[in-house]
ROKEKE-108560 format. One record per residue (C-alpha): residue in three letters; x, y, z. Coordinates in nm, 2 decimals. Layout:
N
["ALA"; [X; Y; Z]],
...
end
This chain:
265
["MET"; [7.64; -18.32; -1.17]],
["LYS"; [7.99; -18.19; -1.18]],
["PHE"; [7.98; -18.16; -0.80]],
["LEU"; [7.87; -18.52; -0.76]],
["ALA"; [8.14; -18.63; -1.00]],
["SER"; [8.40; -18.44; -0.80]],
["LEU"; [8.27; -18.58; -0.48]],
["SER"; [8.28; -18.93; -0.62]],
["ARG"; [8.64; -18.89; -0.73]],
["CYS"; [8.74; -18.76; -0.38]],
["ALA"; [8.56; -19.05; -0.21]],
["LEU"; [8.74; -19.29; -0.44]],
["THR"; [9.07; -19.13; -0.37]],
["VAL"; [9.01; -19.15; 0.00]],
["LEU"; [8.91; -19.51; -0.03]],
["LEU"; [9.22; -19.60; -0.22]],
["CYS"; [9.44; -19.42; 0.04]],
["VAL"; [9.27; -19.62; 0.32]],
["LEU"; [9.32; -19.94; 0.13]],
["VAL"; [9.68; -19.86; 0.07]],
["ASN"; [9.75; -19.75; 0.42]],
["GLY"; [9.58; -20.07; 0.55]],
["CYS"; [9.82; -20.29; 0.36]],
["VAL"; [10.13; -20.12; 0.51]],
["PRO"; [10.21; -20.23; 0.87]],
["SER"; [10.20; -19.97; 1.14]],
["SER"; [10.56; -20.06; 1.24]],
["GLN"; [10.86; -19.96; 1.04]],
["GLY"; [10.89; -20.14; 0.71]],
["SER"; [11.20; -20.33; 0.60]],
["LEU"; [11.34; -20.02; 0.43]],
["GLU"; [11.28; -19.80; 0.73]],
["GLU"; [11.44; -20.05; 0.96]],
["GLU"; [11.75; -20.06; 0.75]],
["LYS"; [11.78; -19.68; 0.77]],
["GLU"; [11.81; -19.69; 1.15]],
["PRO"; [12.15; -19.54; 1.24]],
["HIS"; [12.28; -19.84; 1.45]],
["PHE"; [12.17; -20.08; 1.18]],
["LEU"; [12.36; -19.88; 0.92]],
["GLU"; [12.67; -19.89; 1.15]],
["GLY"; [12.63; -20.26; 1.19]],
["LYS"; [12.62; -20.31; 0.81]],
["HIS"; [12.93; -20.10; 0.77]],
["ALA"; [13.11; -20.31; 1.04]],
["LEU"; [13.02; -20.62; 0.84]],
["MET"; [13.18; -20.47; 0.53]],
["VAL"; [13.51; -20.43; 0.71]],
["MET"; [13.48; -20.77; 0.88]],
["ASP"; [13.44; -20.62; 1.22]],
["TYR"; [13.20; -20.89; 1.34]],
["ALA"; [13.22; -20.80; 1.71]],
["GLY"; [13.14; -20.44; 1.63]],
["ALA"; [12.86; -20.54; 1.40]],
["ILE"; [12.70; -20.75; 1.68]],
["ALA"; [12.72; -20.45; 1.92]],
["GLU"; [12.56; -20.21; 1.67]],
["PHE"; [12.27; -20.45; 1.58]],
["GLU"; [12.21; -20.51; 1.95]],
["LYS"; [12.18; -20.13; 1.99]],
["ALA"; [11.93; -20.13; 1.70]],
["VAL"; [11.72; -20.40; 1.86]],
["LYS"; [11.73; -20.21; 2.20]],
["ALA"; [11.62; -19.89; 2.03]],
["ASN"; [11.34; -20.08; 1.85]],
["PRO"; [11.26; -20.44; 1.97]],
["GLU"; [11.05; -20.49; 1.65]],
["ASN"; [11.34; -20.43; 1.41]],
["ALA"; [11.31; -20.76; 1.23]],
["SER"; [11.61; -20.69; 1.01]],
["ALA"; [11.84; -20.63; 1.30]],
["HIS"; [11.72; -20.96; 1.46]],
["PHE"; [11.79; -21.15; 1.14]],
["GLU"; [12.15; -21.00; 1.12]],
["LEU"; [12.22; -21.09; 1.48]],
["ALA"; [12.09; -21.44; 1.42]],
["LEU"; [12.33; -21.49; 1.13]],
["LEU"; [12.62; -21.36; 1.33]],
["CYS"; [12.55; -21.59; 1.63]],
["GLU"; [12.50; -21.89; 1.41]],
["LYS"; [12.81; -21.86; 1.18]],
["GLN"; [13.13; -22.04; 1.28]],
["ASP"; [13.37; -21.88; 1.04]],
["ASN"; [13.36; -21.52; 1.16]],
["GLY"; [13.60; -21.55; 1.45]],
["ILE"; [13.31; -21.52; 1.70]],
["GLU"; [13.22; -21.81; 1.92]],
["PRO"; [12.89; -21.96; 1.80]],
["ASP"; [12.59; -21.90; 2.02]],
["PRO"; [12.31; -22.13; 1.90]],
["ALA"; [12.07; -22.03; 2.17]],
["ALA"; [12.10; -21.66; 2.08]],
["ALA"; [12.07; -21.74; 1.71]],
["ILE"; [11.74; -21.94; 1.78]],
["TYR"; [11.60; -21.64; 1.98]],
["HIS"; [11.67; -21.38; 1.71]],
["TYR"; [11.54; -21.61; 1.43]],
["GLN"; [11.22; -21.67; 1.63]],
["GLN"; [11.18; -21.29; 1.68]],
["PHE"; [11.23; -21.24; 1.31]],
["LEU"; [10.96; -21.50; 1.23]],
["LYS"; [10.73; -21.34; 1.48]],
["LEU"; [10.76; -21.00; 1.32]],
["ARG"; [10.78; -21.13; 0.96]],
["PRO"; [10.58; -21.46; 0.95]],
["ASN"; [10.52; -21.43; 0.57]],
["ALA"; [10.87; -21.33; 0.47]],
["ASN"; [11.02; -21.49; 0.17]],
["THR"; [11.30; -21.64; 0.38]],
["ALA"; [11.07; -21.78; 0.65]],
["ASP"; [11.12; -22.15; 0.54]],
["GLU"; [11.50; -22.10; 0.53]],
["VAL"; [11.49; -21.94; 0.88]],
["ARG"; [11.30; -22.24; 1.02]],
["GLY"; [11.56; -22.47; 0.88]],
["ARG"; [11.83; -22.26; 1.04]],
["ILE"; [11.65; -22.29; 1.37]],
["THR"; [11.65; -22.67; 1.34]],
["ASN"; [12.02; -22.67; 1.27]],
["CYS"; [12.09; -22.44; 1.57]],
["LYS"; [11.89; -22.67; 1.80]],
["GLN"; [12.10; -22.97; 1.68]],
["ASP"; [12.42; -22.77; 1.75]],
["LEU"; [12.29; -22.68; 2.09]],
["ALA"; [12.21; -23.04; 2.17]],
["LYS"; [12.57; -23.14; 2.08]],
["GLY"; [12.71; -22.87; 2.30]],
["LEU"; [12.52; -23.01; 2.60]],
["SER"; [12.69; -23.35; 2.56]],
["LEU"; [13.00; -23.43; 2.77]],
["PRO"; [13.31; -23.26; 2.64]],
["SER"; [13.59; -23.49; 2.50]],
["SER"; [13.89; -23.28; 2.60]],
["PRO"; [14.22; -23.47; 2.66]],
["SER"; [14.22; -23.39; 3.03]],
["ILE"; [13.87; -23.53; 3.08]],
["GLN"; [13.96; -23.84; 2.88]],
["HIS"; [14.27; -23.89; 3.09]],
["ASP"; [14.07; -23.86; 3.41]],
["LEU"; [13.81; -24.11; 3.28]],
["GLU"; [14.08; -24.36; 3.19]],
["GLN"; [14.23; -24.32; 3.54]],
["LEU"; [13.89; -24.39; 3.69]],
["ILE"; [13.85; -24.70; 3.48]],
["GLN"; [14.19; -24.83; 3.58]],
["GLU"; [14.12; -24.76; 3.95]],
["ASN"; [13.79; -24.94; 3.92]],
["LYS"; [13.97; -25.24; 3.77]],
["ARG"; [14.23; -25.24; 4.04]],
["LEU"; [13.97; -25.22; 4.32]],
["GLN"; [13.78; -25.51; 4.16]],
["THR"; [14.09; -25.72; 4.14]],
["GLU"; [14.16; -25.64; 4.50]],
["VAL"; [13.81; -25.75; 4.60]],
["ASP"; [13.85; -26.07; 4.41]],
["GLN"; [14.18; -26.15; 4.57]],
["TRP"; [14.03; -26.10; 4.92]],
["ARG"; [13.74; -26.32; 4.83]],
["ALA"; [13.98; -26.60; 4.72]],
["TRP"; [14.19; -26.56; 5.04]],
["TYR"; [13.88; -26.58; 5.26]],
["LYS"; [13.76; -26.89; 5.07]],
["VAL"; [14.10; -27.06; 5.14]],
["GLN"; [14.06; -26.96; 5.51]],
["GLN"; [13.74; -27.17; 5.52]],
["THR"; [13.93; -27.48; 5.43]],
["ASN"; [14.12; -27.71; 5.67]],
["ARG"; [14.46; -27.58; 5.55]],
["PRO"; [14.69; -27.45; 5.83]],
["ALA"; [14.68; -27.08; 5.86]],
["SER"; [15.06; -27.07; 5.85]],
["GLN"; [15.05; -27.19; 5.49]],
["VAL"; [14.82; -26.91; 5.37]],
["LEU"; [14.92; -26.55; 5.35]],
["ALA"; [14.68; -26.26; 5.30]],
["PRO"; [14.69; -26.08; 4.96]],
["THR"; [14.97; -25.83; 4.92]],
["ILE"; [14.81; -25.49; 4.87]],
["GLN"; [15.01; -25.24; 4.67]],
["PRO"; [14.86; -24.90; 4.59]],
["THR"; [14.99; -24.87; 4.23]],
["GLN"; [15.03; -25.24; 4.13]],
["THR"; [14.80; -25.53; 4.06]],
["VAL"; [14.71; -25.72; 4.38]],
["GLN"; [14.86; -26.07; 4.38]],
["TYR"; [14.75; -26.37; 4.58]],
["VAL"; [15.05; -26.52; 4.76]],
["GLU"; [15.06; -26.87; 4.90]],
["HIS"; [15.33; -26.99; 5.13]],
["VAL"; [15.58; -27.21; 4.94]],
["GLN"; [15.84; -27.42; 5.12]],
["GLN"; [16.19; -27.36; 5.02]],
["PRO"; [16.32; -27.63; 4.79]],
["VAL"; [16.57; -27.88; 4.92]],
["VAL"; [16.90; -27.83; 4.74]],
["ALA"; [17.07; -28.17; 4.68]],
["ARG"; [17.43; -28.20; 4.78]],
["THR"; [17.69; -28.26; 4.52]],
["ASN"; [17.86; -28.52; 4.73]],
["PRO"; [17.67; -28.82; 4.87]],
["PRO"; [17.62; -28.82; 5.25]],
["PRO"; [17.88; -29.02; 5.44]],
["ARG"; [17.80; -29.38; 5.54]],
["VAL"; [17.76; -29.43; 5.91]],
["PRO"; [17.94; -29.75; 6.03]],
["SER"; [17.73; -30.01; 6.19]],
["GLY"; [17.73; -29.97; 6.56]],
["SER"; [17.79; -29.60; 6.54]],
["PRO"; [17.53; -29.36; 6.68]],
["ARG"; [17.30; -29.21; 6.43]],
["VAL"; [17.30; -28.83; 6.41]],
["SER"; [16.96; -28.69; 6.32]],
["PRO"; [16.94; -28.42; 6.06]],
["ARG"; [16.94; -28.08; 6.22]],
["PRO"; [16.80; -27.74; 6.13]],
["ALA"; [17.05; -27.49; 6.02]],
["SER"; [16.99; -27.28; 6.32]],
["VAL"; [17.05; -27.56; 6.58]],
["ARG"; [17.41; -27.67; 6.67]],
["THR"; [17.48; -28.05; 6.66]],
["THR"; [17.70; -28.22; 6.92]],
["TYR"; [17.87; -28.56; 6.90]],
["ILE"; [18.00; -28.78; 7.17]],
["VAL"; [18.34; -28.91; 7.10]],
["GLN"; [18.36; -29.29; 7.06]],
["SER"; [18.65; -29.52; 7.10]],
["ARG"; [18.92; -29.48; 6.83]],
["ASP"; [18.77; -29.16; 6.71]],
["THR"; [18.99; -28.88; 6.59]],
["PHE"; [18.92; -28.53; 6.46]],
["ALA"; [18.99; -28.65; 6.11]],
["SER"; [18.75; -28.94; 6.14]],
["ILE"; [18.48; -28.72; 6.29]],
["SER"; [18.52; -28.47; 6.01]],
["ARG"; [18.49; -28.75; 5.75]],
["LYS"; [18.19; -28.89; 5.93]],
["PHE"; [18.00; -28.56; 5.92]],
["ASN"; [18.14; -28.44; 5.59]],
["VAL"; [18.28; -28.12; 5.73]],
["LYS"; [18.63; -27.97; 5.69]],
["LEU"; [18.88; -28.04; 5.96]],
["ASP"; [18.96; -27.67; 6.00]],
["SER"; [18.59; -27.60; 6.05]],
["LEU"; [18.56; -27.87; 6.31]],
["ALA"; [18.87; -27.74; 6.50]],
["ALA"; [18.73; -27.38; 6.48]],
["ALA"; [18.40; -27.50; 6.63]],
["ASN"; [18.58; -27.66; 6.92]],
["PRO"; [18.85; -27.41; 7.04]],
["GLY"; [18.87; -27.56; 7.39]],
["ILE"; [18.96; -27.91; 7.27]],
["ASP"; [19.30; -28.04; 7.18]],
["ALA"; [19.25; -28.21; 6.85]],
["ARG"; [19.55; -28.44; 6.92]],
["ARG"; [19.41; -28.55; 7.26]],
["ILE"; [19.04; -28.65; 7.25]],
["HIS"; [18.90; -28.93; 7.45]],
["PRO"; [18.57; -29.13; 7.45]],
["GLY"; [18.28; -28.95; 7.61]],
["GLN"; [18.40; -28.61; 7.51]],
["VAL"; [18.15; -28.38; 7.35]],
["VAL"; [18.24; -28.23; 7.02]],
["ASN"; [18.05; -27.95; 6.84]],
["ILE"; [17.97; -28.03; 6.48]],
["PRO"; [17.96; -27.71; 6.26]],
end
């Protein structure tokens, strides 16, 4: 009987050991992971705020044991934070958080880790949007202005073409003036205004030949009539006597005769 009792106690002890061993994962536990040399070095680097050194040590710990959930969690925190002097890496943080959940799906912090993954995904989506740096904004504004200028130019050419289809003389319509850095303007030919004289035009005596108005570039001549003098001719055409004499250097102003041709300046 004593033998059977001892055997039963031994069997019960073995069963308890099996049950206990069955509850403990075959991989390193949390405490064993944190005793890993590189993990310890990483925690020491965190204490002295050497975040870059901490990342390097935790990465070595993961390389030595890819199932080191504690090292994955520490790396995820460092990649997510934005106040440690290290540029945030949401994609790396998501990876290490997911590795942690894969190794510790029933961890007490599982729900918190899932929330952090969601935040990292949102940060990653923001990073994929177009940057708003001053240089890019400037280039964008330049493109907008250039597009407006080209559109204005097209509109002006359309207006010019439309005018060409009318019956207006071509000499009265000019093509749009294209300037690379200025707004295109449509220019129509405008006749120069007629400037009124301050003095009324001289009266032409009855019986005297009429002198047609002349373009400024065409010289007018006058045929001397009976009793004409240089003074009367200057008054008749409202020109100065000196100017009349200068326009006719080959004529003696004191001796003119009917039928003589006089240049009118």
